[in-house]
N, C-alpha and C positions, 0 to 999 in steps of 0.2 A: 612361413612368415605370414602368408595370407590368413591362415587360421588364427594366428596370434593377433593380428590386426582386427579381424572380425570379432574375436572374443573381447578385445578391449572396447570396441565400439558398442557391442551388446551390453557389456558391464556398465559403461558410462550411461547408456540409455536406461538401464535398470535403476541406477542411482538417482537420476532425475525423476523417474516415475515414483520411486519410493519417497523422495523428498516432497513431491507434489501431493502424494497421498497422505502425508503426515502434516498437512498444513495446520497452523495454529491460529485461532481467532485473536485478533487484536483490534483496538479502536484508536482512531486519530485523537490525540490529546485534546482536551476541552480548551476552547478559546483560540485555536489557531486554524489556519488553512495550510494544507501540505501539498507541495508540488509532486506530481506523479511523473517520473522521468523515464527515459528510454534506457538508462544505464545507471550504475552506482557512482554518481558524482555530479557536482553542480555544472560541469561542462557538457552534460548530456541534455538533449532536447526535453522540454516540458510538454507532456501530452495532455495534461489536465491538472485540476486542483481538487483535492479532497477536503471536504468540510469537517469541522469538529465532530467528533463522535461517530464518524463513518466506520462501519465494521469492514475489516479487510482480513485476508488470510495470508499469513507469512509462510513462504515456502523455502526461504533461504536467507543467508546473510553474507555480506562481503564488505569488510573495512568500514563498519559503522552504518552500512546501508542495508535495508531489508528488501528482498524481492517479494512482492505481494501479488496476490490474485484478487482482482476486483471486477465483478460483472463479466467474468469469462476472459479477461485480459490480464497480462502480466505487466507490472510496472516496478520501478525502484523508488523508494522513499527513504528519507533519513530515519533510521531506527530510533533515534533519541526522542522522536515525537510520537511514538506509539506507546500505548498502555495496554496491559493485559486484563483490564476490567472494563465493563460497559459504562458508558456515561450517556447522559441525555442532553442533547443540544436544544436550547430554546432560543430561537431568533428574537432579537430585540423587537418589542412592540412599537409600532409606529403610532404616534398620537396625532390625531387630527386637531388642527387648531380650530377653536370655535370662533365663529364670526358672529359678533353681536350687532344687531341693528338697533339704532336708537331713534 
């Protein structure tokens, strides 16, 4: 029984490693910010926010959520806001008001 349990644990570890090794590049959809969460759902804690066009690596999916790797950490994001092609985010320019003296 112990051998079977150890084999199951090793097989599960191999599956996770294989998934992480085959990560696919995606980008956060243009025009939005995306919450990076601790788990696959809105009831999980928000660890941070990803800006438009941020490149992430998807390592898995669960019920419409994508598990991503970003800067060496793993997060969960809503998969519907990811795109499989690069985009370029350009922040809005701030215009300075000109002050005229008369």
